[in-house]
PAVEXVO-642817 format. One record per residue: residue in one letter; y, z, x of N, C-alpha, C in turn. Coordinates in steps of 0.02 Angstrom, whole numbers, plus 32768, in hexadecimal, padded with zeros to 4 digits. Example, Ala and Ser with C-alpha at 12.3 -4.5 7.8 and 13.67 -1.06 7.14 Angstrom:
2
A7EE4818682947F1F818682677F5B81868294 S7F90816282827FCB816582AC8002818A8285 
REM end
This chain:
446
M8CDB32E0C8A68CCD32A5C87E8C8432A6C868 S8C783296C8288C343298C80E8C0B325EC82A L8BC93266C8278B9C3232C83F8BA431F3C816 R8BB031FBC7D58BB931C1C7A98BF43196C7C1 R8C2C31B7C7D18C673192C7E88C5C3174C82D R8C363197C8568C27317CC8988BFF313CC893 I8BCD313BC8668BA530FEC85E8BD030C5C845 A8BFA30D3C8128C26309FC7F78C573087C82D G8C7330B7C8548CA130A4C8898C7F307AC8BF A8C42308DC8D08C1D3067C9038C0F3020C8EB A8BFB301AC8AB8BEE2FD8C8908C2E2FAEC88F A8C662FCDC87A8CA52FA8C8788CBA2F93C8BF L8CB02FBFC8EF8CC32FAFC9348C982F76C94F A8C562F78C93F8C2A2F43C9578C3D2EFFC939 V8C492EFFC8F78C5B2EC0C8D78CA02EA8C8EF A8CCE2ED7C8F88D102EC4C9118D0B2EA5C957 A8CE12EC4C9818CD82EA7C9C48CBA2E61C9C0 A8C882E58C9938C692E16C98B8C9C2DE4C970 A8CC42DFAC93F8CF62DCCC9228D2B2DBAC955 V8D412DEAC97C8D732DDCC9B08D562DACC9E3 A8D162DB8C9F68CF72D8BCA278CF22D44CA0C V8CDE2D3DC9CB8CD92CFBC9AD8D1E2CDAC9AB A8D502D01C9978D942CE5C9928DAE2CD0C9D6 V8DA42CFACA088DBD2CEACA4B8D9A2CADCA67 I8D572CACCA5F8D302C72CA798D452C32CA54 G8D4D2C36CA128D622BFCC9EC8DA72BE4C9FF Y8DD52C13CA088E192C01CA1A8E1B2BE2CA5F V8DF92C02CA908DFA2BE9CAD58DD82BA5CAD8 S8DA02B9DCAB38D7C2B5DCAB48DA72B26CA96 T8DC92B34CA5E8DF42B02CA3F8E2E2AF0CA6D R8E4D2B22CA8B8E862B16CAB88E702AECCAF3 S8E352AFDCB0F8E1C2AD7CB498E102A8ECB36 H8DF52A84CAFA8DE92A3FCAE48E2A2A18CADA L8E5B2A38CABA8E9B2A16CAAD8EC02A08CAEE I8EC32A39CB1B8EE52A2FCB5B8EC129FACB85 G8E7D29FACB808E5729C7CBA48E692981CB8E E8E722978CB4D8E862936CB358ECA2922CB50 V8EF92951CB508F3C2942CB6A8F382931CBB4 Q8F102956CBDA8F0A2949CC218EEA2905CC2F S8EB928F2CC068E9B28AFCC0E8ECF2879CC02 E8EF82885CBD08F2E2855CBC28F602851CBFB L8F6F288BCC198F9E288BCC518F822864CC8D R8F42286BCC9B8F242845CCD18F2927F9CCC3 A8F1C27E7CC848F2027A0CC728F672786CC79 R8F9927AFCC678FDE2798CC6C8FF42792CCB5 A8FDA27BFCCE08FF027BECD268FCC278ACD4F A8F912774CD398F682747CD628F8C2707CD75 P8FAF26E4CD488FD026A6CD5C900626AFCD91 E902226EBCD98905926F6CDC79040270ACE0B L8FFD2714CE128FE1272BCE528FBC26F2CE74 R8FBF26F1CEB88F9926C1CEDE8F4E26D1CED7 P8F2326A2CEE58EDB26B0CEE18EC426DECF19 H8ED2271ECF128EBF274FCF458EB82792CF23 G8EA427C5CF498EA02809CF2F8E682812CEFC E8E6A2847CEDC8E33285BCEB08E332836CE6F D8E6E2818CE5B8E7227FACE198E6A27AECE1A G8E6F278FCE558E6C2746CE588EA52728CE31 G8E9C26EDCE148ECE26CFCDE88EEF2693CE09 G8F1A2671CDE28F3B2633CDF98F782641CE24 G8F93260BCE438FCB2613CE70900D2619CE4D G903E262ACE7290822632CE5790B02645CE8F G90E8265ECE7F91172675CEB2914526A8CE94 H917626B8CEBA91A826E6CEA391CD26C7CE68 P91D726EDCE3291FC26D0CDFB923F26B5CE14 G92472675CE0B92862656CE2092842640CE68 Q924B264BCE8D92462638CED392052613CEDD G91FF25F0CF1191C125D0CF2591B02596CEF7 P91882566CF139177252BCEEB9143253ACEB7 G91472518CE819113251CCE4D91192556CE1F F91462585CE2A914825C0CDFF917625B2CDC3 Q915A25C1CD88918225BACD4B91932600CD33 P91D32613CD3791E52657CD2391D12664CCDB P91B3269DCCCF919E26AECC8B91D726C1CC5F G921126C3CC7A924A26DACC53924C2726CC54 A927B2743CC349282278CCC32928727A3CBEA P924D27A3CBC7924D27BCCB8292602805CB81 P927A281CCB49928E2862CB4692532891CB50 L926228CCCB6C922E28FECB78920E2911CB35 G91CD290FCB3491A92920CAF6919728E3CACE G91A828A7CAE69196286BCAC2914C285CCAC9 A91332832CA9C90EB2823CA9D90D727FCCADA G910627D5CAF890F527ADCB3390F227D5CB73 G91092811CB729108283BCBAD91482836CBD5 Y91542867CBFD9190286ACC27917A2865CC70 F919B2837CC96918A282BCCDC91C12848CD08 Q91AA2862CD4191D9287BCD7391BC286FCDB8 V91E8285BCDE891D3284ECE2D91F62880CE5A V91CF28A1CE8491E928D5CEB191DB28BFCEF8 E920F28C0CF22920728AECF6891EB28E9CF8F P91D028DCCFCB91B42913CFF391E4294BD003 D9225293BD00692552970D01492682998CFD7 G924B2988CF9E925829ADCF61928C298FCF35 S92AC295ACF4B92DE293ACF2192BC290FCEEC V92DE2907CEB492C328E0CE7C92E6289DCE7B S92C02867CE8292DE2824CE8492D82801CE41 F92B1281CCE1492AB27FFCDD192992837CDA1 G92BB283BCD6A92B02872CD3B92E028A9CD48 G92C628E4CD5792F2291CCD6892EE2956CD38 V92BF2954CD0892BB298BCCD7928229BBCCE8 L924B29A0CD00921029CBCD0B921C29F9CD47 P92002A36CD45920B2A66CD7C91E82A50CDBC V920B2A59CDF391EE2A4CCE3591E72A90CE58 N91AA2AA8CE5B919E2AEACE78917A2AE4CEBB Q91682B1CCED791482B1DCF1991052AF9CF19 R90E32AFBCEE190A22ADACEDE90AA2A8ECEE2 V90E02A74CEC390EE2A2CCEC690FE2A18CF0E L91272A40CF3191372A31CF7690F92A36CFA3 S90CD2A65CF9490902A6BCFBB90652A2DCFB3 L90662A10CF76904129D1CF6B905D299ACF97 A909F2998CF9F90BE2965CFC990AB296CD012 R909F29A9D029908C29B5D06E904029B0D078 G901C299FD0438FD3299AD0498FB029DCD047 G8FD32A10D0318FB42A53D02F8F8C2A61CFF1 S8F8D2A34CFC08F662A40CF838F5329FDCF65 A8F2729FECF348F1229C2CF118F3C29B8CED3 N8F34297DCEB48F572971CE758F4629A8CE43 F8F7529BACE1A8F6929F4CDEE8F8F29EBCDAC F8F792A14CD7B8F992A18CD3A8FBC2A5BCD34 S8FF32A5CCD1090172A9ACD02903B2A91CCBF D904E2ACACCA390752AC6CC6590B62AEACC6E A90E92AD7CC48912A2AF6CC4E91512AEACC0D H91832B13CC0391B22B09CBCB91F22AEACBE9 V91FE2AACCBD592382A87CBF092632A70CBB6 L92A32A84CBB992D22A71CB8492B72A81CB3E G92962ABCCB3A927D2AD2CAF9923C2AB2CAE4 T921E2A89CB0F91DF2A67CAFE91A72A7FCB2B H916F2A90CB0E91352AA5CB34910F2A66CB49 V91092A5ACB8A90EB2A1DCBA290B42A2DCBD5 E908429FECBDB90502A00CC0F906529CCCC43 I906429E0CC83907D29B6CCB9904329A5CCE8 Y903E2966CCFA900D2950CD2D9034293ACD6A S9027295BCDA39049294CCDE29016292CCE11 A902628EECE298FF828C9CE54901E28ABCE8F W8FFC28AACEC9901C2890CF06900E2846CF0C D9043281FCF14903E27D7CF1F904727CBCF6A A900E27C7CF8D901027C6CFD690342789CFF3 P9027274BCFDA90492711CFF990942715CFF4 D90AD272CCFBC90F6272FCFB391132772CFC7 Q90E727A1CFDB90FC27E2CFF491292807CFC3 H9113280CCF8691372836CF5691062850CF22 I911F287BCEF890F5289BCEC49108287FCE81 I90D4286BCE5C90DE2854CE1790CE288ECDE9 Q90FC289FCDBD90F128D2CD8A90F528B2CD46 V90C228C0CD1C90C128A6CCD890BA28E2CCA9 A90E128E4CC7390DF291CCC4490D52902CBFE L90AA2925CBD890A02918CB9190AA2958CB6A P90C42953CB2F90D12990CB08908F29B0CAF0 L909129F2CAEB90582A18CAD190662A31CA8A S90972A15CA6A90A82A2DCA27906F2A25C9F6 G904A29EEC9FB901129E4C9CE8FDB2A18C9D9 A8FCB2A23CA198F982A55CA288FAF2A9BCA14 D8FEF2AAACA2290092AECCA0F90072AF5C9C4 S90172ABFC99F90162AC4C9568FD02AD4C93C V8F9E2AB1C95A8F582ABEC9458F442B06C956 L8F552B1BC9928F422B5FC9A78F652B94C97E N8FA42B8AC9708FC82BBAC9458FA92BBDC900 G8F912B83C8E88F712B83C8A68F2F2BA8C8A6 L8F112BB1C8E08ED22BD5C8E38EDB2C21C8E3 L8F172C39C8F38F222C81C8F88F152CA4C8B6 L8F2F2C88C87F8F252CA8C83E8EDC2CAAC829 P8EB72C72C82D8E702C77C81A8E482CA8C845 Y8E562CA6C8868E312CD5C8B18E462D1DC8A3 G8E862D28C8958E9C2D6CC8838E7A2D83C843 L8E772D57C8118E542D68C7D28E0A2D75C7DF L8DED2D4DC80C8DA62D57C81D8D9B2D9DC83A I8DC62DB0C8688DBE2DF3C8878DCA2E2AC853 G8E012E26C82E8E102E59C7FC8DDB2E5EC7C6 G8DC72E23C7AC8D932E23C7788D512E3DC792 G8D412E2BC7D18D022E44C7EE8D032E8FC7F5 V8D3B2EABC80C8D3F2EF3C8148D3A2F16C7D0 L8D5F2EFCC79E8D5C2F1AC75B8D152F17C73E L8CF62EDCC7458CB22ED6C72C8C822F04C752 A8C8D2F0BC7948C622F37C7BB8C6A2F7FC7A6 I8CA72F95C7978CB22FDAC7808C8C2FE6C73F L8C932FB6C7108C712FBFC6CF8C262FBFC6D8 L8C0D2F8FC7008BC52F8EC70C8BAE2FCBC733 G8BD72FE2C7638BC5301EC7898BBF305BC75D L8BEF3062C72E8BEC309BC7008BAE3097C6D3 A8B9F3059C6BC8B653051C6928B24305FC6B9 I8B213043C6F68AE5304DC71F8ADE3096C733 S8B1530B6C7478B1030FCC75B8AFC3128C720 S8B163118C6E58B02313FC6AA8AB83138C69D S8A9F30FBC6A38A5730F0C6988A2D310FC6CF A8A453109C70D8A1E3124C7458A1E316FC746 L8A56318DC7318A5B31D6C7348A4031F9C6F6 R8A2E31D3C6C48A1431F3C68789D6321EC695 P89A53205C6BC896C3230C6CC8980326EC6F4 I89B23266C72089C832A0C74789EA32D3C71A D8A1232BCC6E98A3132EAC6B989FB3311C692 R89C832ECC67D8991330DC659896D3340C686 F8964332DC6C68945335BC6F6896F3399C700 M89B13390C70589DE33C9C70E89DB33F8C6D2 R89D933DDC69689D43408C65B89933430C65B Q895D3410C671891D3433C674891F346BC6A8 T893D345CC6E389413491C716896C34CAC700 E89A334BCC6DC89CD34F2C6C489A7351DC691 T897F34FDC66889573523C6378924354FC65B V89033532C68E88CF3557C6B288ED3592C6D8 T89243586C6FD894135BAC727896235F1C6FD S897435E2C6C089923616C695895E3643C675 A891E3632C67D88E83659C65E88B03663C690 L88BF3680C6CA888C368AC6FD885736BCC6E9 D886636E7C6B888343717C6A1880136F6C674 R880D36B8C65F87DD3693C63687C93654C65E P87943659C68687843622C6B4877935E0C690 T87A135AFC6A18798356AC68A87A2353CC6C5 R878B34FEC6BC879134CEC6F387B0348EC6D9 L87CC3467C70887EA3427C6F687B533F2C6EC E87C333C4C6C08795338CC6B5879B335BC6EF E8763334AC70D8763331CC745875932D5C72C T878D32BBC70B878B3278C6EE87C83252C705 G87CA3211C6F3880331E7C70387F931C3C745 P883031ACC764882C3188C7A4880B31B3C7D9 V87F03192C80C87CA31B6C83F87F531E8C864 E883631D8C86E88623208C890886A3248C868 L88733241C826887B327CC7FB883932A2C7F6 R8801327FC7F887C032A2C7F687B832CDC835 R87CB32B0C86D87C632D7C8AC87F73312C8AB L88343307C8908864333DC88C884B3374C85D A882E3361C82488143392C7F687D933B8C815 A87AE3395C839877533B6C85A878E33E8C88E S87C233D4C8B587DE3401C8E787FD343EC8C5 F88203433C88E8840346AC86A880A3499C84E N87D4347CC835879E34A5C819877D34CFC850 H877634B2C88C875A34D9C8C487883514C8D5 T87C93507C8D287F9353DC8DF87F33573C8AA L87EC355EC86B87E4358FC83587A435B6C83D D876F3595C854872F35B9C85F873835EFC894 A875A35DBC8CC8765360DC90187913646C8E9 L87C53635C8C187F13669C8A787CB3697C877 E87A1367AC84D877B36A3C81E874A36D1C843 R872936B5C87786FC36E0C89E87213719C8BF S875E370AC8D88786373FC8F787993774C8C5 I87AF375EC88987C2378FC855878637B9C841 V874C3798C837871037BDC82386FC37EEC859 A870037D8C89986EE3804C8D0871C3841C8D3 Q875D3836C8C9878C386EC8CA877F389DC890 R876F3882C856875F38ADC81D872138D6C82A H86EE38B6C84786B138DBC85786BF3910C88B L86EA38FFC8BC86FA3930C8EF871B396DC8D1 V874B3961C8A4876E3999C884873D39C1C859 A8712399EC83386E239C2C80986B039E9C832 D869639CAC867866639EEC89186863A28C8B6 A86C53A1DC8CD86E73A53C8F086F33A8EC8C1 S87093A80C88587143AB6C85686D33ADCC846 H869C3AB5C842865B3AD6C83586453B01C870 E864D3AE6C8AD86393B0CC8E886663B48C8F5 L86A53B42C8E386D33B7AC8EF86C93BB2C8BC R86AD3BA1C88386A63BD3C84E867A3C0EC864 T86443BFFC88786163C35C89B86353C64C8CF P864F3C4BC906866D3C7BC93686A93CA0C91A I86D03C7EC8F0870A3CA1C8D286F23CD9C8A4 A86BE3CCCC87C86A43D00C84F86883D3AC877 A86623D2AC8AD86473D5FC8D7867E3D87C8F8 L86B03D64C91086E83D86C931870D3DB2C900 R87173D99C8C487393DC2C89287123E01C882 S86D13DFAC87C86A73E35C86D86A93E67C8A5 N86A33E4FC8E386A43E7DC91C86E83E9FC924 I871D3E7BC91587603E99C91A87683ED0C8E6 Q874F3EC2C8A987533EF6C876872C3F34C88A I86F23F28C8A986CB3F63C8C086EF3F86C8F8 F870F3F5EC92487313F7CC95C876C3FA7C946 L878B3F93C90D87C33FBBC8F487AE4001C8E0 E876E400AC8D38754404CC8C287254066C8F9 S8730404EC9368701405DC96C870740A4C986 E873A40CAC96F873E410FC98787034139C972 R86DE4121C93F86A34147C9288664412EC94B L866940FBC975862F40E0C99786264103C9DA P85E74106C9F185DB4121CA3585FD40F3CA69 D860A410FCAA3862E40E9CAD7860640ABCAEB G85C440B0CAF0859C4076CB0585A0403DCAD3 E859D404ECA9385A1401ACA6085E73FFCCA5D R86194026CA6B865E400ECA6A86693FDBCAA2 V86503FEACADE86563FBCCB1686303F7BCB07 E85F53F81CAEA85CE3F46CAD885F23F1CCAA5 L86143F3DCA75863A3F18CA4286753EF3CA61 Q86963F13CA9186CD3EF2CAB386B63EB3CAD8 Q867D3EBACAFA86623E80CB1E864E3E48CAEE S86343E5BCAB586213E29CA83865E3E04CA6A I86943E29CA5E86D23E09CA4686ED3DD9CA7A L86ED3DEFCAB987053DC3CAEE86DA3D85CAF5 A86983D8DCAEE866B3D54CAF386773D23CABA E86833D3DCA7E86903D11CA4686D33CEECA4D L87043D12CA6987453CF1CA76873D3CB9CAAA D87143CC6CADE87083C92CB1086E63C55CAF0 E86B53C63CAC486923C2CCAA386C23C05CA76 L86EC3C29CA52871C3C08CA26874E3BDECA4F T87653BFACA8787933BD5CAB287723B96CACD Q87323B9CCAE0870E3B63CAFB87063B2CCAC6 I86F63B40CA8886EE3B0ECA5387303AEACA46 V87673B0FCA4387A93AF0CA3887BA3AC0CA70 A87AC3AD5CAAE87BB3AA9CAE787913A6ACAE4 D87513A70CAD287253A36CACD873C3A07CA95 V87503A24CA5D876839FACA2687A739D4CA3A L87D439F5CA5D881139D4CA738801399CCAA5 A87D039A8CAD087BD3975CB0087A03938CADD L87773943CAAA875A390BCA84878F38E7CA5B A87C0390CCA4387F438EECA19881E38BCCA40 R881D38C0CA8388433890CAAB8826384ACAA6 G87E73846CA9287C73805CA8D87B237EBCAD1 A879737AECAD1877E3790CB0F87B13762CB30 A87EF3765CB1A88223739CB378831374ECB7F P8843371FCBAB88543731CBF0888D3762CBF2 A888A378FCC2288BD37C3CC2888FE37A6CC44 D893437CACC38897537B4CC53897A37C2CC9E R895337F2CCB689583806CCFC891537FACD1F D891037C3CD4088D437B2CD6688E237BDCDB0 E88B237DACDD388B937E7CE1A887837D6CE3D S887B37D1CE7F883F37C9CEA8881C380ECEAC I87DC380ECE9B87B7384DCE97877B3848CEC7 E8772387BCEF087353881CF19870038A1CEED L86D63877CECF86A63890CE9E867438C0CEBE D866038B4CEFC863038E2CF1C864E3927CF25 T868E392BCF3686AF396CCF3D86B4398FCEF9 L86C23968CEC586C73984CE82868439A2CE6C V864D3980CE7D860A399ACE6B85FB39DACE91 R860B39DECED185FF3A1BCEF886253A56CEDB E86643A4ACEC8868C3A81CEAB866D3A98CE69 A86563A6ACE4086363A7ECE0185F63AA5CE0D V85D03A91CE4085923AB6CE5085A23AFCCE69 E85D63B03CE9085E83B45CEA985FB3B74CE70 R86213B5ACE3F86353B84CE0785F83B97CDDD T85CC3B68CDD085913B78CDA885623BA6CDCF G855E3B9DCE1185323BC8CE3A85483C10CE38 R858A3C1CCE3285A13C61CE2E858D3C82CDEC R85893C58CDB785743C74CD7685283C78CD70 A85043C50CD9584BB3C50CD92849F3C53CDD9 P84A53C8DCDFA84903C91CE4084453C8ACE4A E841F3C90CE1483D63C8BCE1B83BE3C43CE21 L83E93C12CE1483D53BCBCE1783E03BAECE5D R83B93B7BCE6C83C23B56CEAB83DB3B10CE9A F840B3AFACEC084283AB7CEB684193A8DCEF4 R83F83A55CEE983EA3A26CF1F841739E9CF17 L844339DFCF47847539AACF4284663972CF74 Q846F3935CF5B846C38FACF8684A538CCCF70 L84DE38D5CF90851B38B6CF7A85363886CFAF D853F3848CF9B85613818CFC785AC381CCFBA P85D43814CFEF861E3813CFE3863037DCCFB1 T865137F0CF7D866137C2CF4686A837CECF2F V86D03799CF2C8715379ECF14871C3772CED6 I8736378FCEA187423769CE63878A3774CE4E V87A23748CE2387E6374ECE0687DE3761CDBD N87F5379DCDAB87EC37B5CD67881937F1CD5C D88133810CD218839384CCD1188143888CD2F P883238ABCD5E880F38E3CD7E87F83919CD4D D8822392ACD1C8810395FCCED87D4394ACCC3 R87D5390CCCAB879F38F4CC80875D38F1CCA6 V875E38D4CCE2872138CFCD0A87083914CD20 G8737393FCD3487233982CD48870139A9CD11 R871B39A3CCD586FD39C5CC9B86B839A9CC8D A86B13966CC9186703947CC84863D395DCCB8 V864F395ECCF886203973CD2C860C39BCCD22 T863C39E7CD11862D3A2ECD0485FC3A34CCCA N86073A0ECC9585DA3A11CC5C859339FBCC6F L858D39C7CC99854C39B1CCAF852739E7CCD5 V85493A06CD0585293A3ACD2E85193A77CD04 D85473A8CCCD8853B3AC6CCAC85013AB9CC7D N84FC3A7CCC6384C53A6CCC3584813A71CC59 A847F3A58CC9884413A5CCCBE842F3AA4CCCE S84603ACDCCE084523B13CCF0843D3B3ACCB2 K84583B28CC7884463B4CCC3B83FC3B42CC29 W83E23B06CC38839D3AF6CC25836B3B02CC5E S83843B16CC9883563B23CCD083383B69CCC9 P82F83B71CCD782D93BB3CCD582F23BDFCD0E P82ED3C20CD0983023C4CCD4082DF3C39CD81 G83063C34CDB682EA3C20CDF682DD3BD6CDFC G82F13BB0CDCA82E53B68CDCA83163B43CDF8 E830C3B01CDFA83343AD7CE2783563A9FCDFF V83933A92CE1183BA3A5BCDF383C63A28CE2A E83B139E9CE1D83B939B4CE4E83F33987CE39 I8422397ECE67845D3956CE5A84643921CE90 T846538E2CE7B846D38ABCEAB84A83881CE96 L84C93864CEC985023838CEBD84FF37FFCEEE G84F737C3CED584F33788CF008507374ACEDA D852C371ECEFB854236E0CEDC856836ECCE9B G858D3724CE9885B53733CE5D858F3752CE24 L854D375BCE2B85243777CDF5851437C0CE04 L852737EBCDD5851A3833CDDA84DE3844CDAF S84AB3864CDCD846E3877CDAA846338C2CDB1 V845A38E3CD79844F392CCD78840D3938CD55 R83DE395CCD77839C3969CD5B838E39B4CD5E D837439CDCD26835C3A12CD26830F3A12CD20 H82F23A4CCD2582A93A53CD1F82973A7ECCE3 G82BF3A76CCAE82B23A9ACC7182823A75CC43 P82863A82CC0282573A63CBD282663A19CBC5 G829F3A01CBD882B039BBCBCB82C839B1CB84 F82D63973CB7382EE3962CB3082B23954CB02 D82B93968CAC5828A3952CA9282933907CA88 E825C38E2CA8582613899CA7E828A3884CA42 R828838ADCA0E82AF389CC9D282FA38A7C9DD D830B38CDCA0F835238DDCA1A837438B0CA4E L834E3886CA70836B385ECAA783A43832CA90 T83A03819CA5383D637ECCA3B84123813CA20 H840D3856CA208444387ECA02846338AFCA33 V844B38B1CA71846238E6CA9F84AC38E0CAAF F84C938A3CAA78510389ACAB6853B389DCA76 D851D38ACCA3D854338B1C9FF856C38F2C9FF R85A338EFC9DC85CE392BC9D685AA3961C9AD F85AE399EC9C6859339DAC9A6854739D6C99B F852639A9C9C084DD39A7C9B984BF39DEC9E4 R84913A02C9C6846D3A36C9EA84233A31C9D8 A83F93A30CA0C83B13A2BCA0083983A69C9DB E835D3A63C9BE83413A99C99683393AD9C9BF N83233AD1C9FE83193B0CCA2883583B25CA4A A83923B06CA3883D13B1CCA5683FE3B3FCA24 R83E53B4BC9E884103B68C9B484273BAEC9C6 R83FB3BD4C9E9840D3C19C9F884303C20CA3C M84383BE9CA5F84583BEACAA184A33BE0CA9A P84CA3BFACAC885133BF0CAC485243BA6CACF G855C3B93CAB285723B4ECAB885853B31CA75 S85AA3AFACA7785C33ADBCA3A85A33A98CA2C G857C3A7DCA5A855F3A3ACA5085903A03CA60 L85C53A13CA8585F739E0CA9685F639CCCADF G85D039EFCB0885D239E4CB5085C0399DCB64 L85853985CB4D85703941CB5F8599390CCB3C A85B3391BCB0185E038ECCAE0861E38E0CB0A I86383915CB298672390DCB55866038E5CB93 V862338EECBAC860C38C8CBE6860B387DCBD6 K85EE386BCB9D85EA3824CB8B86303807CB80 Q865C382DCB6086A03814CB5486C43809CB96 A86BD3836CBC586DE382ECC0686C437F2CC2B A868337E4CC25866637AACC47867E3769CC27 E86803766CBE686923728CBC486DC371BCBC5 A8705374DCBD7874D3743CBD98761370DCC0C R87383704CC40874736D2CC748710369DCC78 G86EB3694CC4086B83660CC3F86773675CC5F G866B36B6CC67862D36CECC8585F636D8CC51 M85C43700CC61858B370CCC35856F3751CC41 A85493769CC0F852637A8CC1384E437A0CBF0 E84AE37B8CC0E846C37B2CBF0844437F1CBFF A84153800CBD383EB383BCBDA83A23825CBD6 A83773848CBFC83303838CBFD830A3876CC13 N82C83874CC0B829C38A8CC23827A3892CC63 A827838BFCC94825638B0CCD3820A38ACCCC8 P81E73882CCEC819F387BCCE1817938BDCCEC D818F38E7CD1B816D3926CD28818F3961CD09 G81B83955CCD681D9398BCCB282223992CCC3 G824739ACCC93828E39B5CC9D82B7397CCC81 A82F73987CC7C83253954CC60834F3936CC97 I836038F6CC8E838B38D3CCBD83C538B4CC96 V840238BFCCAE843D38A0CC9184603879CCC9 R846A3838CCBB848A380CCCEC84CD37F4CCD0 V850037F6CCFC854437E4CCE6856437B8CD1C R85883785CD0485B1375CCD3085F7375BCD12 F86293771CD39866D3776CD2086943736CD2D G867C36FECD15869F36BFCD1C869A36A1CD61 
REM end
């Protein structure tokens, strides 16, 4: 069901409920008033036949046709304007009248188990209100009945107006609901058309107008923020592809050249041939590393599907052992507190390896790499030349390489992968120069 119909239906339901409540309250109030008048009349009719006792008081009398001073009221037909009288003895027998029902409640009144009461019944086709009262001196029950035909006629006459009120209210509510929903949803329809136009042309950045009611302005602002994030993601992916293609061009060209030379290597001396083979393998390793780094960056900074508990200190020691085998001339000084984090093991392991490899690459022969881990913060420091002050804001950029690193192996993606791994779980990565020389990179993996 559309929102427009829901609004109209809700309005119709609300008005229908209000109309039904008004009709029910009006009907019940009118009925109570009419029945109250009949009951007051019944008390007045019964008062002369009751001794001055009980809750109603009144003048003296006696059993119709018995006792001194009693003037029988006669026996007008049931439903007459003068009322119908009936006398019931304690044993349930009727000594005067005989038309009105004698039920258990009437007998209970004779035994003193209840107070005088009103009831209604259909007797001989007539709807009557009955007042039953105990006449203690004469030890019998006086019952007086008056017809309710007048009250019923008035109440029946109210059914049609109240029915028309309910029906007309619902119909009017539906029409007003449709009109109101159309007016209320017009800005939303306009907003939807704008969003459809924007989303169908993502290659031409446009934004929604933040106008209209405050709710729509907030919705448009939220949508624009989403578009900004989407555009940044698209631009970043495009830059990644462009940078990757640029970085891959050089090793692929070198590899192609060396392979062509290798195809004619039978004319080369054995030493040059072996050197050429090693060069080809090194270029293949570099190409493989660049592709792996690009794929790692293409995953983005979103949380991984497979998070596990990781002993970060153990992961750092393993990375140092691997790097130490490749650079046996370096010394590694470790100060690692036991640290457990929840993250993607592959992503964190790659980031830690990149940190240690980056420090070893910039350390002088025989130099020392200091690695500390405490309170979840991993700090890696080398004693090399440090970062150029102009490069500090770019060291985590993709494919960024410092001026003095152009001739060194690498793709410029190592620290970018470190930052991405840290931010995937809300962590941070920062780079600085040590006061006494060397570079420091600090990382917190969330």
